[in-house]
Residue frames as qw, qx, qy, qz and C-alpha x, y, z in Angstrom:
[[0.316, -0.217, -0.911, -0.149, 10.47, 6.16, -13.19],
 [0.486, -0.470, -0.108, -0.729, 7.05, 6.77, -11.77],
 [0.081, -0.168, 0.851, -0.491, 6.54, 5.61, -8.18],
 [0.638, -0.217, -0.446, -0.589, 3.68, 3.27, -7.48],
 [0.387, -0.194, 0.750, -0.499, 1.91, 1.45, -4.68],
 [0.583, -0.028, -0.689, -0.429, 0.37, -1.93, -5.47],
 [0.482, -0.242, 0.600, -0.592, -1.99, -3.35, -2.88],
 [0.138, -0.019, -0.975, -0.172, -2.92, -7.02, -2.92],
 [0.578, -0.045, 0.118, -0.806, -6.66, -7.49, -3.14],
 [0.482, 0.018, -0.866, -0.131, -6.61, -11.28, -3.10],
 [0.646, -0.549, -0.395, -0.355, -9.14, -12.81, -0.72],
 [0.734, -0.323, -0.409, 0.435, -6.63, -13.51, 2.06],
 [0.332, 0.032, -0.132, 0.934, -5.05, -10.03, 2.09],
 [0.274, -0.460, -0.310, -0.785, -8.45, -8.39, 1.59],
 [0.696, -0.546, -0.437, -0.162, -9.88, -10.22, 4.62],
 [0.702, -0.284, -0.322, 0.568, -6.79, -9.50, 6.75],
 [0.245, -0.703, -0.196, 0.638, -7.05, -5.74, 6.39],
 [0.283, -0.037, 0.435, 0.854, -6.24, -4.52, 2.89],
 [0.004, -0.706, -0.645, -0.291, -9.94, -3.73, 2.44],
 [0.295, -0.902, -0.234, 0.211, -9.46, -0.96, 5.04],
 [0.530, -0.440, 0.244, 0.682, -5.91, -0.08, 4.03],
 [0.362, 0.498, 0.506, 0.604, -7.07, 1.07, 0.58],
 [0.125, -0.918, -0.307, -0.217, -8.81, 4.00, 2.26],
 [0.563, -0.718, 0.072, 0.403, -5.82, 4.76, 4.50],
 [0.559, -0.046, 0.417, 0.716, -3.52, 4.92, 1.47],
 [0.188, 0.687, 0.475, 0.517, -5.97, 7.08, -0.49],
 [0.322, -0.925, -0.201, 0.031, -6.29, 9.46, 2.47],
 [0.609, -0.510, 0.212, 0.569, -2.50, 9.68, 2.86],
 [0.466, 0.228, 0.476, 0.710, -2.01, 10.42, -0.86],
 [0.005, 0.827, 0.419, 0.375, -4.74, 13.10, -0.78],
 [0.455, -0.864, -0.111, 0.182, -3.47, 14.77, 2.41],
 [0.540, -0.501, 0.341, 0.585, 0.07, 14.94, 1.02],
 [0.446, 0.760, -0.111, -0.460, -0.96, 16.07, -2.48],
 [0.252, -0.404, 0.825, 0.304, 0.50, 12.94, -4.02],
 [0.711, 0.363, 0.549, -0.247, -2.47, 11.65, -6.02],
 [0.628, 0.764, -0.070, -0.131, -0.94, 12.92, -9.27],
 [0.086, 0.755, -0.650, 0.019, 2.60, 11.78, -8.41],
 [0.260, -0.237, 0.925, -0.146, 2.06, 8.23, -7.15],
 [0.610, -0.005, -0.588, -0.530, 0.21, 5.50, -9.05],
 [0.393, -0.154, 0.757, -0.498, -1.98, 3.49, -6.66],
 [0.696, 0.119, -0.463, -0.536, -3.52, 0.26, -7.91],
 [0.745, -0.256, 0.535, -0.307, -4.65, -3.15, -6.77],
 [0.400, 0.325, -0.805, -0.294, -3.81, -6.61, -8.00],
 [0.833, -0.218, -0.297, -0.413, -5.66, -9.85, -7.51],
 [0.903, -0.418, 0.020, 0.099, -2.91, -11.78, -5.72],
 [0.090, 0.862, -0.496, 0.046, 0.73, -11.19, -4.86],
 [0.857, 0.135, -0.494, 0.051, 1.38, -14.93, -4.21],
 [0.246, 0.275, -0.667, 0.647, 2.32, -14.26, -0.59],
 [0.576, -0.521, -0.400, -0.488, -0.97, -15.23, 1.03],
 [0.750, -0.397, -0.455, 0.272, 0.63, -16.58, 4.21],
 [0.456, -0.110, -0.195, 0.861, 2.46, -13.26, 4.74],
 [0.030, -0.597, -0.399, -0.696, -0.52, -10.96, 4.16],
 [0.475, 0.836, 0.265, -0.076, -1.71, -8.38, 4.09],
 [0.641, -0.088, 0.328, 0.688, 0.80, -7.30, 1.44],
 [0.334, 0.920, 0.068, -0.191, 1.59, -4.07, -0.40],
 [0.745, 0.076, 0.230, 0.621, 4.37, -3.31, -2.84],
 [0.058, 0.958, -0.025, -0.280, 6.10, 0.04, -3.30],
 [0.238, 0.728, -0.600, -0.233, 8.42, 0.05, -6.28],
 [0.655, 0.254, -0.709, -0.060, 10.30, -3.26, -6.14],
 [0.040, 0.199, -0.799, 0.566, 9.89, -3.73, -2.37],
 [0.578, -0.423, -0.592, -0.369, 7.13, -5.85, -0.87],
 [0.184, -0.340, 0.566, -0.728, 5.88, -5.27, 2.67],
 [0.527, -0.194, -0.813, -0.152, 4.28, -8.13, 4.59],
 [0.441, -0.456, -0.707, 0.313, 2.05, -8.69, 7.63],
 [0.032, 0.392, 0.009, 0.919, 0.78, -5.13, 7.65],
 [0.185, -0.669, -0.652, 0.305, -1.22, -3.51, 10.37],
 [0.124, 0.942, 0.268, 0.158, -2.41, 0.09, 10.37],
 [0.392, -0.855, 0.209, 0.269, 0.60, 1.42, 12.30],
 [0.621, -0.198, 0.561, 0.511, 3.11, -0.38, 10.08],
 [0.452, 0.627, 0.515, 0.371, 1.32, 0.80, 6.92],
 [0.019, -0.994, -0.107, -0.019, 1.40, 4.44, 8.01],
 [0.505, -0.677, 0.380, 0.377, 5.11, 4.18, 8.90],
 [0.622, 0.117, 0.599, 0.490, 5.89, 2.66, 5.50],
 [0.307, 0.828, 0.388, 0.265, 4.01, 5.43, 3.71],
 [0.215, -0.964, 0.092, 0.124, 5.84, 8.13, 5.67],
 [0.611, -0.449, 0.491, 0.429, 9.23, 6.48, 5.10],
 [0.563, 0.250, 0.619, 0.487, 8.66, 6.20, 1.36],
 [0.231, 0.671, 0.500, 0.496, 6.78, 9.36, 0.48],
 [0.277, -0.837, -0.280, 0.380, 7.20, 12.18, 3.01],
 [0.316, -0.487, 0.304, 0.756, 9.91, 13.72, 0.83],
 [0.315, 0.336, 0.721, 0.517, 7.75, 13.55, -2.32],
 [0.049, 0.842, 0.524, -0.119, 5.31, 16.33, -1.47]]
């Protein structure tokens, strides 16, 4: 099964930081040569507005992201993929 990252781009998550986190994720995927191995896409709403910003990797959702938490999640999930 192909791994994927889904980032919520609903207005609440977008305003709380996912606007900036799109670029962080793209940079991480590029730096680790994962752009052809990991599908990265947005969705309009993950229905967890009160817990945002939200991303989903596989079947796991991650809530209340900040930049440090996002980078840790990416490393935990994908450092062995490169």
